[in-house]
DOFI-874233 format. One record per residue: x, y, z of N, C-alpha, C, O in turn; residue in one letter. Coordinates in Angstrom, 2 decimals. Example, Ala and Ser with C-alpha at 12.3 -4.5 7.8 and 13.67 -1.06 7.14 Angstrom:
DOFI-874233
[[13.19,-5.69,7.80],[12.30,-4.50,7.80],[13.20,-3.30,7.80],[14.24,-3.32,8.46],A] [[12.85,-2.25,7.08],[13.67,-1.06,7.14],[12.90,0.03,7.87],[13.41,1.14,8.04],S] 
//
This chain:
DOFI-874233
[[228.94,3.13,-132.14],[230.22,2.79,-131.69],[231.46,3.49,-132.76],[232.58,3.84,-132.39],M] [[231.01,3.57,-133.93],[231.89,4.22,-134.87],[232.01,5.85,-134.67],[232.97,6.61,-134.83],I] [[230.78,6.07,-134.30],[230.52,7.70,-133.90],[231.40,8.12,-132.66],[232.14,9.10,-132.63],K] [[231.19,7.15,-131.58],[232.15,7.35,-130.37],[233.55,7.51,-130.82],[234.22,8.45,-130.39],F] [[234.16,6.45,-131.85],[235.33,6.41,-131.98],[235.89,7.64,-132.87],[237.06,8.00,-132.74],T] [[235.08,8.21,-133.70],[235.26,9.46,-134.55],[235.73,10.58,-133.45],[236.78,11.21,-133.51],L] [[234.62,10.69,-132.33],[234.55,11.87,-131.46],[235.87,11.86,-130.66],[236.55,12.87,-130.44],L] [[236.16,10.52,-130.23],[237.40,10.26,-129.35],[238.54,10.78,-130.25],[239.35,11.57,-129.76],F] [[238.66,10.45,-131.35],[239.77,10.51,-132.24],[239.91,11.96,-132.50],[241.06,12.38,-132.56],S] [[238.78,12.96,-132.68],[238.82,14.17,-132.90],[239.34,15.12,-131.50],[239.99,16.16,-131.54],L] [[238.82,14.38,-130.26],[239.20,14.90,-129.04],[240.89,14.90,-128.93],[241.54,15.89,-128.60],L] [[241.42,13.62,-129.28],[242.57,13.53,-128.84],[243.52,14.47,-130.01],[244.58,15.02,-129.70],M] [[243.01,14.51,-131.19],[243.87,15.26,-132.13],[243.81,16.87,-131.75],[244.81,17.59,-131.77],H] [[242.64,17.28,-131.44],[242.76,18.67,-130.84],[243.56,18.90,-129.73],[244.40,19.81,-129.70],T] [[243.32,18.04,-128.72],[244.37,17.99,-127.44],[245.71,18.20,-127.65],[246.43,19.01,-127.06],T] [[246.16,17.08,-128.94],[247.71,17.11,-129.13],[248.05,18.52,-129.95],[249.12,19.10,-129.78],L] [[246.98,19.00,-130.88],[247.18,20.23,-131.55],[247.33,21.38,-130.79],[248.10,22.28,-131.11],Y] [[246.45,21.43,-129.51],[246.78,22.48,-128.73],[248.07,22.40,-128.10],[248.78,23.40,-128.11],N] [[248.47,21.32,-127.54],[249.70,21.07,-126.75],[250.76,21.51,-127.68],[251.74,22.08,-127.21],A] [[250.66,21.32,-128.86],[251.78,21.59,-130.00],[251.91,23.15,-130.10],[253.01,23.70,-130.15],Q] [[250.81,23.80,-130.13],[250.66,25.23,-130.36],[250.83,26.01,-128.96],[251.24,27.16,-129.11],T] [[250.63,25.67,-127.83],[250.99,26.55,-126.82],[252.17,26.68,-126.48],[252.87,25.74,-126.86],L] [[252.89,27.75,-125.73],[254.25,27.87,-125.25],[254.38,26.97,-124.34],[253.51,26.51,-123.59],D] [[255.86,26.62,-124.42],[256.39,25.54,-123.48],[256.56,26.28,-122.23],[256.56,27.51,-122.21],K] [[256.73,25.49,-121.12],[256.55,25.94,-119.93],[257.61,25.18,-118.77],[257.70,23.98,-119.02],A] [[258.28,25.52,-117.78],[259.08,24.91,-116.92],[258.36,25.57,-115.44],[258.16,26.75,-115.16],V] [[258.07,24.29,-114.60],[257.42,24.59,-113.42],[258.46,24.35,-112.12],[258.98,23.24,-112.12],V] [[258.76,25.09,-111.20],[259.82,24.84,-110.08],[258.98,25.71,-109.09],[258.78,26.92,-109.14],F] [[258.51,24.70,-108.10],[257.93,25.07,-106.85],[256.77,26.14,-107.35],[256.05,25.71,-108.25],E] [[256.49,27.54,-106.86],[255.52,28.42,-107.00],[255.82,28.98,-108.59],[254.97,29.64,-109.19],D] [[257.02,28.66,-109.13],[257.36,29.77,-110.39],[256.88,28.77,-111.66],[256.86,27.55,-111.74],W] [[256.52,29.78,-112.56],[255.95,29.13,-113.83],[256.80,29.93,-114.70],[256.66,31.15,-114.57],I] [[257.77,29.44,-115.68],[258.37,29.90,-116.75],[258.03,29.74,-118.06],[258.06,28.58,-118.48],L] [[257.64,30.76,-118.94],[257.32,30.63,-120.28],[258.39,30.46,-120.95],[259.05,31.49,-121.12],N] [[258.87,29.36,-121.47],[260.17,29.18,-121.87],[260.48,29.74,-123.57],[261.62,29.94,-124.00],L] [[259.38,29.88,-124.27],[259.30,30.30,-125.34],[259.33,31.84,-125.37],[259.87,32.44,-126.29],D] [[258.75,32.46,-124.34],[258.56,34.06,-124.28],[259.81,34.64,-123.30],[260.20,35.81,-123.26],A] [[260.31,33.54,-122.55],[261.29,34.02,-121.63],[260.84,35.15,-120.66],[261.41,36.22,-120.44],L] [[259.41,34.53,-120.01],[259.09,35.56,-118.72],[258.31,34.67,-117.92],[257.86,33.61,-118.36],Q] [[258.16,35.04,-116.83],[257.48,34.42,-115.79],[255.88,34.51,-116.22],[255.41,35.31,-117.04],M] [[255.16,33.48,-115.45],[253.93,33.04,-116.11],[252.98,33.01,-114.87],[253.50,33.07,-113.76],A] [[251.59,32.90,-114.99],[250.70,32.66,-114.02],[250.15,31.21,-114.30],[250.40,30.55,-115.30],S] [[249.30,30.81,-113.15],[248.72,29.66,-113.00],[247.60,29.63,-114.40],[247.41,28.68,-115.15],D] [[247.09,30.72,-114.44],[245.99,31.06,-115.49],[246.47,30.78,-117.00],[245.74,30.40,-117.91],N] [[247.78,31.03,-117.07],[248.11,31.07,-118.54],[248.04,29.83,-119.17],[248.50,28.84,-118.62],D] [[247.46,29.76,-120.36],[247.56,28.28,-121.05],[248.82,28.05,-121.62],[249.37,28.78,-122.45],P] [[249.33,26.86,-121.08],[250.80,26.42,-121.29],[251.18,25.14,-121.36],[250.54,24.35,-120.66],L] [[252.20,24.66,-122.14],[252.44,23.06,-122.28],[253.55,22.87,-121.27],[254.68,23.29,-121.50],N] [[253.24,22.24,-120.14],[254.09,22.09,-119.16],[255.01,20.84,-119.47],[254.50,19.72,-119.41],I] [[256.48,21.03,-119.82],[257.28,19.96,-120.33],[258.33,19.54,-119.33],[259.00,18.53,-119.53],I] [[258.49,20.33,-118.23],[259.41,20.17,-117.14],[258.84,20.52,-115.91],[258.95,21.69,-115.57],W] [[258.19,19.65,-115.09],[257.74,19.99,-113.83],[258.83,19.53,-112.51],[258.70,18.41,-112.01],D] [[259.37,20.01,-112.25],[260.65,19.85,-111.20],[260.17,19.01,-109.93],[260.80,18.23,-109.22],L] [[258.78,19.45,-109.91],[258.37,18.40,-108.59],[258.24,16.97,-108.80],[258.17,16.07,-107.96],S] [[258.21,16.93,-109.97],[258.03,15.30,-110.17],[259.02,14.53,-110.85],[258.86,13.58,-111.63],K] [[260.41,15.26,-110.30],[261.87,14.87,-110.57],[262.65,14.80,-109.09],[262.73,15.64,-108.19],E] [[263.24,13.32,-109.24],[263.99,13.18,-107.93],[265.37,14.08,-107.91],[266.06,14.52,-108.83],K] [[265.47,14.14,-106.69],[266.78,15.05,-106.54],[267.85,14.24,-106.18],[267.54,13.36,-105.37],S] [[269.08,14.26,-106.53],[270.04,13.57,-106.17],[271.46,14.34,-106.81],[271.53,15.03,-107.83],N] [[272.49,13.97,-105.91],[273.78,14.41,-106.02],[274.72,13.54,-106.49],[274.99,12.53,-105.83],H] [[275.25,13.76,-107.49],[276.21,12.89,-108.28],[277.84,13.58,-108.46],[278.04,14.71,-108.92],S] [[278.75,12.79,-108.06],[280.20,13.37,-108.36],[280.68,12.82,-109.87],[281.47,13.36,-110.65],Q] [[279.99,11.66,-110.00],[280.48,10.98,-111.25],[279.17,10.75,-112.04],[278.09,10.58,-111.49],R] [[279.38,10.75,-113.48],[278.26,10.59,-114.35],[278.77,9.65,-115.44],[279.98,9.43,-115.51],A] [[278.03,9.15,-116.18],[278.40,8.16,-117.17],[277.71,8.52,-118.71],[276.50,8.66,-118.91],V] [[278.74,8.63,-119.66],[278.36,8.96,-120.92],[278.72,7.80,-121.98],[279.61,6.98,-121.77],I] [[278.02,7.81,-123.02],[278.54,6.83,-124.12],[279.18,7.62,-125.16],[278.56,8.55,-125.68],E] [[280.39,7.32,-125.52],[281.14,7.76,-126.66],[282.01,6.94,-127.67],[282.99,6.27,-127.36],L] [[281.57,7.08,-128.76],[281.89,6.00,-129.85],[281.85,4.66,-129.45],[282.76,3.83,-129.46],K] [[280.60,4.54,-129.05],[280.12,3.06,-128.51],[280.74,2.53,-127.20],[280.68,1.33,-126.95],G] [[281.32,3.36,-126.40],[282.14,3.06,-125.31],[281.62,3.76,-124.29],[281.17,4.84,-124.68],K] [[281.47,3.51,-122.80],[281.05,4.23,-121.72],[282.29,4.75,-121.18],[283.36,4.15,-121.08],E] [[281.97,6.20,-120.78],[283.13,6.68,-120.04],[282.61,7.55,-118.74],[281.50,8.07,-118.66],Y] [[283.41,7.58,-117.97],[282.86,8.47,-116.51],[283.45,9.93,-116.64],[284.62,10.23,-116.86],E] [[282.35,10.77,-116.46],[282.79,12.28,-116.15],[282.72,12.25,-114.72],[281.73,11.90,-114.06],V] [[284.00,12.71,-114.20],[284.25,13.12,-112.84],[284.62,14.32,-112.57],[285.27,14.95,-113.41],S] [[284.25,14.96,-111.18],[284.61,16.30,-110.98],[285.38,16.03,-109.55],[284.82,15.42,-108.64],V] [[286.44,16.44,-109.47],[287.11,16.56,-108.09],[287.67,17.80,-107.89],[287.76,18.66,-108.76],E] [[288.23,17.95,-106.22],[288.74,19.20,-105.99],[290.21,19.46,-106.71],[290.81,18.42,-106.99],D] [[290.72,20.42,-106.98],[291.99,20.89,-107.69],[292.72,21.28,-106.48],[292.32,22.37,-106.07],K] [[293.69,20.75,-105.75],[294.50,20.97,-104.75],[295.90,21.62,-105.29],[296.59,21.05,-106.13],I] [[296.21,22.75,-104.77],[297.47,23.36,-105.06],[298.20,24.17,-103.80],[297.57,25.03,-103.19],E] [[299.39,23.87,-103.50],[299.93,24.35,-102.20],[299.11,23.93,-100.88],[299.03,24.63,-99.88],N] [[298.44,22.53,-101.05],[297.57,22.21,-99.91],[296.29,22.98,-99.73],[295.71,23.00,-98.64],E] [[295.89,23.56,-100.69],[294.57,24.33,-100.81],[293.86,24.09,-102.05],[294.35,24.03,-103.18],T] [[292.36,23.93,-101.63],[291.46,23.57,-102.71],[291.28,25.14,-103.33],[290.84,26.06,-102.64],I] [[291.60,25.28,-104.47],[291.49,26.58,-104.91],[290.56,26.36,-106.63],[290.44,27.25,-107.47],N] [[290.07,25.02,-106.75],[289.63,25.19,-108.09],[289.04,23.62,-108.28],[289.42,22.75,-107.50],N] [[288.11,23.32,-109.34],[287.77,22.21,-109.42],[288.26,21.38,-110.48],[288.83,22.10,-111.31],Y] [[288.29,20.16,-110.81],[288.81,19.68,-111.99],[287.88,18.62,-112.54],[287.61,17.70,-111.76],M] [[287.29,18.56,-113.87],[286.68,17.77,-114.48],[287.56,16.68,-115.41],[288.42,17.04,-116.21],I] [[287.29,15.65,-115.24],[287.91,14.54,-115.82],[287.09,13.61,-116.81],[285.92,13.46,-116.46],Q] [[287.47,12.94,-117.98],[286.99,11.90,-118.54],[287.62,10.82,-118.38],[288.79,10.78,-118.75],L] [[287.10,9.84,-117.87],[287.82,8.59,-117.43],[287.49,7.38,-117.87],[286.30,7.07,-117.77],I] [[288.31,6.55,-118.38],[288.21,5.01,-118.95],[287.97,4.05,-117.69],[288.93,3.71,-117.00],D] [[286.70,3.64,-117.43],[286.56,3.14,-116.20],[287.19,1.60,-116.22],[287.16,1.01,-115.14],P] [[287.62,1.06,-117.07],[288.35,-0.26,-117.17],[289.57,0.14,-116.87],[290.05,-0.33,-115.83],Q] [[290.27,0.93,-117.53],[291.92,1.35,-117.34],[291.85,2.32,-116.34],[292.99,2.74,-116.11],S] [[290.94,2.90,-115.60],[290.79,4.02,-114.64],[292.10,5.14,-115.28],[292.87,5.72,-114.51],K] [[292.15,5.27,-116.59],[293.07,6.39,-117.30],[292.36,7.61,-117.42],[291.20,7.38,-117.78],E] [[292.60,8.93,-117.26],[292.16,9.81,-117.58],[292.43,10.31,-119.02],[293.61,10.49,-119.31],S] [[291.49,10.57,-119.96],[291.66,10.68,-121.34],[292.06,12.29,-121.38],[292.93,12.72,-122.14],L] [[291.30,13.13,-120.46],[291.71,14.56,-120.36],[291.27,15.33,-119.10],[290.27,15.02,-118.45],W] [[291.94,16.17,-118.85],[291.43,16.87,-117.64],[291.15,18.56,-117.74],[291.95,19.27,-118.35],Q] [[290.25,18.97,-117.23],[289.98,20.20,-117.30],[289.55,20.96,-116.25],[288.62,20.60,-115.52],Y] [[290.37,22.36,-116.04],[290.29,23.27,-114.99],[289.78,24.66,-115.37],[290.51,25.20,-116.20],S] [[288.74,25.37,-114.98],[288.67,26.75,-115.35],[290.12,27.67,-115.17],[291.11,27.25,-114.57],P] [[290.05,28.69,-115.67],[291.22,29.87,-115.32],[290.91,30.36,-113.72],[291.77,30.70,-112.90],K] [[289.67,30.30,-113.53],[289.27,30.66,-111.98],[287.77,30.07,-111.93],[287.03,29.86,-112.89],Y] [[287.53,29.85,-110.58],[286.32,29.01,-110.08],[285.36,30.12,-109.74],[285.77,30.90,-108.88],A] [[284.13,30.35,-110.26],[283.17,30.84,-109.65],[282.17,30.23,-108.82],[281.18,30.81,-108.39],T] [[282.52,28.83,-108.57],[281.83,28.12,-107.74],[282.70,26.84,-107.38],[283.31,26.27,-108.29],A] [[282.76,26.41,-106.16],[283.52,25.36,-105.72],[282.70,23.86,-105.70],[281.48,23.94,-105.53],M] [[283.14,22.84,-105.82],[282.02,21.62,-105.33],[282.64,20.48,-106.41],[283.43,20.66,-107.34],G] [[282.04,19.28,-105.97],[282.48,18.19,-106.61],[281.08,17.37,-107.05],[281.01,16.16,-107.29],R] [[280.10,18.25,-107.08],[278.76,17.49,-107.78],[278.51,17.84,-108.83],[278.68,19.06,-108.96],S] [[278.04,17.18,-110.00],[277.67,17.85,-111.41],[276.30,17.33,-111.99],[275.66,16.34,-111.64],C] [[276.06,18.09,-112.80],[275.14,17.53,-113.64],[275.56,17.83,-115.16],[276.24,18.81,-115.49],K] [[275.05,16.81,-116.08],[275.78,16.81,-117.34],[274.72,16.56,-118.23],[273.77,15.83,-117.94],H] [[274.88,17.24,-119.51],[274.47,16.85,-120.79],[275.27,16.77,-121.95],[275.89,17.78,-122.29],I] [[275.38,15.55,-122.75],[275.93,15.39,-124.00],[275.01,15.53,-125.15],[273.93,14.98,-125.36],L] [[275.72,16.46,-125.92],[274.93,16.65,-127.37],[276.24,16.53,-128.26],[277.24,17.23,-128.12],I] [[276.09,15.63,-129.11],[277.23,15.22,-130.19],[278.72,15.46,-129.50],[279.06,14.76,-128.55],E] [[279.40,16.26,-129.91],[280.69,16.45,-129.26],[280.90,17.63,-127.99],[281.98,17.92,-127.49],D] [[279.66,18.17,-127.65],[279.56,19.03,-126.86],[279.23,18.50,-125.38],[278.21,17.83,-125.20],R] [[280.02,18.76,-124.41],[279.49,18.23,-122.73],[279.37,19.34,-122.19],[280.25,20.19,-122.04],L] [[278.03,19.41,-121.79],[277.54,20.65,-120.73],[277.89,20.09,-119.23],[277.34,19.05,-118.87],F] [[278.69,20.68,-118.44],[278.51,20.44,-117.15],[278.46,21.30,-116.09],[279.27,22.22,-116.01],V] [[277.57,21.12,-115.25],[277.25,22.12,-114.16],[277.63,21.56,-112.82],[277.22,20.51,-112.33],A] [[278.46,22.43,-112.30],[279.51,21.98,-111.13],[278.99,22.93,-109.92],[278.81,24.15,-110.00],V] [[278.79,22.11,-108.82],[278.24,22.65,-107.40],[278.66,21.83,-106.27],[279.15,20.70,-106.34],Y] [[278.38,22.57,-105.09],[278.52,21.77,-103.99],[277.21,22.05,-103.19],[276.67,23.13,-102.96],S] [[276.78,20.58,-102.75],[275.35,20.55,-102.05],[275.63,21.17,-100.64],[274.64,21.25,-99.91],P] [[276.71,21.59,-100.20],[276.59,22.30,-98.64],[277.37,23.69,-99.03],[278.09,24.13,-98.13],I] [[277.33,24.41,-100.21],[277.92,25.69,-100.22],[277.01,26.47,-101.40],[276.27,25.86,-102.17],S] [[277.19,27.74,-101.40],[276.36,28.45,-102.27],[277.03,28.38,-103.55],[278.26,28.33,-103.54],C] [[276.31,28.35,-104.85],[276.97,28.87,-106.01],[276.99,27.66,-106.90],[276.94,26.50,-106.48],G] [[277.07,28.04,-108.21],[277.44,27.07,-109.14],[277.96,27.40,-110.38],[277.68,28.57,-110.63],S] [[278.59,26.87,-111.28],[279.23,27.06,-112.40],[278.86,26.04,-113.51],[278.48,24.92,-113.18],D] [[278.95,26.41,-114.81],[278.55,25.59,-115.92],[279.43,26.27,-117.05],[279.58,27.46,-117.34],L] [[280.04,24.92,-117.67],[280.81,24.94,-118.64],[280.51,24.06,-119.83],[280.01,22.95,-119.71],V] [[280.84,24.61,-120.99],[280.72,23.46,-122.24],[282.05,23.31,-122.64],[282.88,24.20,-122.81],C] [[282.25,21.64,-122.83],[283.60,21.21,-123.25],[283.68,20.34,-124.24],[282.89,19.40,-124.22],I] [[284.40,20.41,-125.07],[284.59,19.52,-126.26],[285.02,18.10,-125.91],[286.21,17.91,-125.66],N] [[284.10,17.02,-125.88],[284.30,16.06,-125.26],[285.44,15.22,-125.85],[286.09,14.53,-125.07],V] [[285.71,15.21,-126.99],[286.98,14.64,-127.42],[288.28,15.10,-127.16],[289.21,14.30,-127.26],N] [[288.51,16.35,-126.81],[289.70,16.93,-126.47],[289.95,17.47,-124.97],[291.01,17.52,-124.35],S] [[288.77,17.81,-124.63],[288.73,18.45,-123.41],[288.94,19.76,-123.18],[289.24,20.18,-122.06],G] [[288.80,20.57,-124.27],[289.04,22.10,-124.62],[287.69,22.58,-124.24],[286.66,21.97,-124.52],K] [[287.73,23.70,-123.58],[286.58,24.52,-123.20],[286.07,25.33,-124.51],[286.76,26.05,-125.23],E] [[284.94,25.08,-124.59],[284.05,25.99,-125.75],[283.57,27.34,-125.20],[283.75,28.41,-125.78],I] [[282.91,27.19,-123.95],[282.44,28.39,-123.21],[282.31,28.33,-121.84],[281.92,27.26,-121.38],W] [[282.50,29.08,-121.22],[281.92,29.01,-119.78],[280.48,29.91,-119.72],[280.32,30.98,-120.30],R] [[279.68,29.37,-119.08],[278.17,30.20,-118.96],[278.15,31.57,-118.08],[278.74,31.47,-117.01],G] [[277.66,32.62,-118.31],[277.42,33.59,-117.45],[276.28,33.39,-116.73],[275.14,33.77,-116.99],D] [[276.76,32.59,-115.56],[275.83,32.15,-114.43],[275.79,33.16,-113.02],[276.73,33.35,-112.25],I] [[274.79,33.59,-112.95],[274.49,34.81,-111.80],[274.30,33.93,-110.48],[273.54,32.97,-110.34],K] [[275.13,34.47,-109.57],[275.20,34.00,-108.34],[274.27,34.52,-107.26],[273.99,35.71,-107.39],Q] [[273.69,33.85,-106.16],[273.07,34.36,-105.07],[273.82,34.91,-104.07],[273.26,35.78,-103.41],L] [[275.17,34.57,-103.75],[276.11,35.17,-103.07],[275.76,35.35,-101.58],[275.83,36.49,-101.13],L] [[275.43,34.48,-100.88],[274.95,34.13,-99.72],[275.98,33.63,-98.76],[276.54,32.57,-99.01],I] [[276.31,34.42,-97.54],[277.12,33.68,-96.53],[276.53,32.80,-95.60],[275.34,33.02,-95.38],D] [[277.05,31.86,-94.99],[276.37,30.71,-94.56],[277.50,29.91,-93.71],[278.69,29.96,-94.02],H] [[277.08,29.29,-92.79],[277.87,28.35,-92.08],[277.34,26.88,-92.17],[277.97,25.88,-91.82],S] [[276.12,26.91,-92.66],[275.56,25.55,-93.03],[274.75,25.86,-94.12],[274.13,26.92,-94.16],W] [[274.67,24.80,-95.24],[273.81,25.28,-96.30],[273.61,23.92,-97.11],[274.24,22.87,-96.96],Y] [[272.46,24.23,-98.14],[271.97,23.20,-98.86],[271.92,23.66,-100.37],[271.44,24.75,-100.66],R] [[272.32,22.97,-101.13],[272.34,23.35,-102.52],[272.26,22.31,-103.53],[273.15,21.46,-103.57],N] [[271.33,22.28,-104.32],[271.02,21.37,-105.79],[270.82,21.98,-106.94],[270.10,22.97,-106.88],M] [[271.24,21.70,-107.95],[271.39,22.13,-109.06],[270.66,21.13,-110.25],[271.02,19.96,-110.23],V] [[269.90,21.43,-111.03],[269.12,20.88,-112.13],[269.61,21.29,-113.45],[269.90,22.47,-113.62],H] [[269.72,20.49,-114.37],[270.07,21.00,-115.82],[269.47,19.95,-116.84],[269.53,18.73,-116.84],L] [[268.81,20.90,-117.77],[268.18,20.18,-118.89],[268.27,20.98,-120.18],[268.26,22.21,-120.10],R] [[268.35,20.32,-121.45],[268.51,20.97,-122.73],[267.02,20.91,-123.25],[266.39,19.85,-123.26],L] [[266.59,21.88,-123.61],[264.82,21.94,-123.93],[264.94,22.75,-125.41],[264.88,23.98,-125.46],I] [[265.08,21.99,-126.49],[264.99,22.78,-127.63],[266.31,23.41,-127.92],[267.37,22.80,-127.94],D] [[266.15,24.81,-128.17],[267.52,25.46,-128.28],[268.02,26.20,-126.90],[268.73,27.20,-126.95],D] [[267.63,25.68,-125.77],[268.02,26.41,-124.52],[268.41,25.46,-123.53],[268.01,24.30,-123.51],K] [[269.24,26.00,-122.67],[269.98,25.14,-121.82],[269.17,25.48,-120.16],[269.75,26.42,-119.61],L] [[268.42,25.11,-119.63],[267.54,25.52,-118.50],[268.29,24.91,-117.24],[268.39,23.70,-117.04],V] [[268.85,25.96,-116.34],[269.66,25.31,-115.17],[268.79,26.03,-114.13],[268.58,27.24,-114.23],M] [[268.28,25.28,-113.12],[267.75,25.48,-111.94],[268.59,25.18,-110.66],[269.29,24.17,-110.53],I] [[268.45,26.11,-109.79],[269.09,26.12,-108.45],[268.14,26.28,-107.36],[267.26,27.14,-107.37],G] [[268.34,25.34,-106.29],[267.45,25.16,-105.13],[268.54,25.42,-104.10],[269.48,24.63,-104.04],D] [[268.49,26.23,-103.47],[269.53,26.56,-102.44],[268.85,26.84,-101.13],[267.66,27.18,-101.15],E] [[269.60,26.72,-99.79],[268.77,26.90,-98.60],[268.55,28.52,-98.77],[267.42,28.88,-98.44],A] [[269.33,29.43,-99.18],[269.09,30.68,-99.08],[268.44,31.54,-100.20],[268.51,32.76,-100.31],G] [[267.76,30.63,-101.04],[267.24,31.17,-102.22],[267.11,30.12,-103.48],[267.29,28.91,-103.32],G] [[266.80,30.68,-104.68],[266.54,29.90,-105.78],[266.69,30.68,-107.32],[266.58,31.89,-107.48],K] [[266.93,29.82,-108.26],[267.00,30.62,-109.37],[266.63,29.67,-110.74],[266.87,28.46,-110.84],Y] [[266.10,30.37,-111.60],[266.12,29.77,-113.11],[266.88,30.66,-113.92],[266.77,31.88,-113.94],I] [[267.82,29.83,-114.74],[268.43,30.70,-115.55],[268.60,30.10,-117.03],[269.14,29.00,-117.15],Q] [[268.30,30.56,-117.78],[268.35,30.00,-119.33],[269.66,30.66,-120.12],[269.96,31.85,-120.24],I] [[270.34,29.42,-120.64],[271.90,29.72,-121.18],[271.57,29.40,-122.69],[270.78,28.50,-122.99],I] [[272.23,30.20,-123.65],[272.58,29.56,-125.12],[273.52,28.67,-124.84],[274.56,28.87,-124.21],N] [[273.05,27.40,-125.43],[274.05,26.27,-125.62],[275.20,26.56,-126.24],[276.26,26.17,-125.75],P] [[275.18,27.40,-127.55],[275.96,27.65,-128.44],[277.26,28.59,-127.87],[278.42,28.52,-128.27],N] [[276.76,29.45,-126.87],[277.76,30.45,-126.56],[277.98,30.60,-124.99],[279.05,31.02,-124.54],T] [[276.92,30.21,-124.18],[277.01,30.22,-122.79],[276.43,31.60,-122.50],[276.39,31.98,-121.33],G] [[275.96,32.39,-123.50],[275.28,33.78,-123.03],[274.01,33.62,-122.15],[273.20,32.82,-122.60],E] [[273.73,34.14,-121.18],[272.63,34.28,-120.28],[271.46,34.97,-120.83],[271.47,36.19,-120.97],N] [[270.34,34.17,-121.19],[269.14,34.80,-122.10],[268.10,35.29,-121.09],[267.28,36.17,-121.35],L] [[268.20,34.54,-119.69],[267.20,35.04,-118.65],[267.62,34.51,-117.48],[268.05,33.37,-117.31],F] [[267.48,35.52,-116.56],[267.49,34.85,-114.94],[266.41,35.42,-114.05],[266.15,36.62,-113.96],T] [[265.84,34.51,-113.43],[264.95,34.64,-112.31],[265.40,34.38,-111.07],[265.63,33.19,-110.83],E] [[265.63,35.27,-110.10],[266.36,34.97,-108.97],[265.62,35.58,-107.64],[265.04,36.66,-107.65],M] [[265.75,34.57,-106.26],[265.19,35.08,-105.11],[265.87,34.79,-104.21],[266.25,33.62,-104.08],K] [[266.24,35.79,-103.29],[267.02,35.23,-102.01],[265.68,35.16,-100.87],[264.70,35.90,-100.79],K] [[266.06,34.00,-100.06],[265.29,33.77,-98.95],[265.46,34.15,-97.73],[264.62,34.10,-96.83],T] [[266.73,34.61,-97.65],[267.29,35.18,-96.38],[268.56,35.93,-96.62],[269.15,36.46,-95.68],R] 
//
């Protein structure tokens, strides 16, 4: 019994050691991205898969809840309308009790329109991916959550697909020192790696399907 316990402990330690030393990977459909090497990989490459998108539920959200200084707030994305025309988007931080907006943010120009968002809050940096479930494109911005001031806008590459009917889903996750942004659109897909400190695009894999 003691011998079996020692063997089992050794096996678990070896497995844990191997997982810690292998490069980290993200899986999206038939794509495998080696996140440490910033290059596409194959099924035969020994990798530590830390994000498999097939195991994650897809959902669109116009509002997200964050905790700031011990209190919950809502991050909301709305259309910005000027002269009866939607020409931009607006991100707001809202107190859900008073319904007051603590700040509002709109970019100088919108590379994508939409009212759906994915967000990540790290200390005072709020990362927000904005997109529309029914149109092509996405935008990524980093905002100071206390002031609403833009820190950077991400260099996001676009599929640029014309359409009359469309489907679009964006996923966002911070893994170590990289922002991983995945787009699953009716006309194609992409994985983009963004520097969370500057918004620089470190890697893009993109494929159009029509």
